N, C-alpha and C positions, 0 to 999 in steps of 0.2 A: 504494499499499499504506499509505503514511504518513497519508493522509488517512482511509483506511478504520479504521486504528487509532485516530485521534483521534475519529472519529465513535463508535466502539464505546466507547472509554474515556469519552467525554463522556456517553453513554447510561447507562453503569454509574454514573458519579458522580452524575448527575442522579437516577437511581433511589434511590442512597444517600441523597441530600439529601432526597428525598421521605419515605423511610423515617424518617429522622431527624426530620423535621417531625411525623410520625405519632407518634413516641415522646414529643415534647414535649407532645402532647396525652394522654399517659397510657398510652403503649405499653410495651414491653418494658423499656426503661431505668427509666423511672419506677416501674414495678411491682417491679423488681429492687431498686431503691434503697430502696423501702419495705420489702421483705422483709429486706435487709441489716440496717436499723435494728432490726428485730424479732428478729433472730437474735442469740443471746448471743455476745459477743465471745469468740473463742477465743484461741489463741496462734498466734503466726508463728514459724517457724524462720527460721534466717539466709538460706536461699535464697529463701524467700517474701518475707521483708522487702527483700532486695535486688531481687527481681523487681517488687515493688510501687513501690520508689523509682526503679528504671529505667523503669517503665511511665509513672509520672508525668512524667518528663522526656521520655519518647519521644512522649507526646501532646502535649507542649508543642512538640516539634520538628515534629510534623504540623501543629499549628495555625499555628506561626509560619511555616512554609514555604508554607502555603495563604494566609496573609495576604499575604506577599511576592508571590506569584504573582497575587494579586487585585490589589495595587498595580500590577503591571506590565502586566496584561491586561485588567483591568476586567471579567473574567468572573464573573457572579453566582455560578456553581457554586463557586468558590474560597472566596468569604466564607461561603457556606452550610455548606460542609464545615468550614471553620474554626470555625464555630458548633458544630458536632457535636463536633469534637475538644475545644473549650473544656468542653463538658458531660463529655467523658470525663475531662478534667483535674480537673474539679470532683469527679466521682465518686471519682476516685483519691485526691485531696486528702482526702475525707471518710474514706477508709480509713486514711490516714496519721494523720490526727487521732485517729481512733478508737483506734489502737494506739500512740499517743503517739510516732510515728516523725517525725524532723525532714524537712521539706520541702525537697527539693533545688531546687525553683523559686523559692522565696521571692518576692522582689520583682523578679526578673530580667526585664529588658526582653526584647522580641522580639529572637531571634537570640542570646541570651546563655544558655549552659548551664553546669552544674557539671561535667557528664561531657564531657571533652574529645573524645571520639570523636563524640558527637552534635553539639558545636560545629563540628567539621570537616564532618561529614554535611550540617548545615544549609548551609554556604557552599557546598559541591559541589551540592546538590540546587537551591538557589535559582540558581546559576549556570547549571545545565543547562536550568531552567525558564524562563529569560529568554531563551533562544535563539529560541524560537518558541511559539506556542501549543500545537501539537502536542507539542513537548518537555515543555512545562508539563503537559499532560495525561498524558504518560507518567510524569513525576515523581510526579505524584498517584498513578498506579497502583502505583509503586514504593513510595511511603510506606504505601499501604494493604497491600501484600504484605508489607512489614517488620513493620508493626504487627500484622497479624493472625498472622503466624508467632510473633512475641513473646509475644502474648496467650495463643496456642494453647498455647505451651511453658509458660508460667506457669500455665495450668489443668491441664495434664497433670502438672505437678510439685507441685501444691498439694493438701493435704487440708483446708484451711480453707474453712468455709462461706461466709464473706464474700468470699473470693476467687473461690469457685467461681461465686457467684452474680454478682459484677462481671464476671468474664470471659465467663461464657455470655451475659450481657446485650450486651457489646461484640461477641461473635462473632455473635450473632444479628442485631443491628443492622447488621452489616457485610456479610451474606450477601445 
């Protein structure tokens, strides 16, 4: 059963990495970013601001965990997905800059977070992912589930056009 799960998760991750590669060549994320800059900046309420700040660090969490898993297992899928997470981080940073919001990531190195819950989750996920490759793939699926749930919640709670475009792009890229 564990081998079957690893095969299914690996296939899903590879499909996601392929979709991410397509987007680098002008797909959903690129198009949505262009539309964001063309959209007049609105205002963000406190919940949208907090959600955007959290999303920036959560994308860093995903990237950092994938980098650690790649270092451990040397599986190309982890570094490919880390690249996609970096693009999500960059897009979120663009929104923080657009709205004059302080970046919680700053120059923090891999594994360092402003949010103590994310710092703890990083340690937990990396430890689980270093047990076996199958466990690493399960950690990857867990990260994606957490990320999608939080992005979906931000999208549902937001009435801001920039956030709607950004969250829609991330949700489409992850399906």
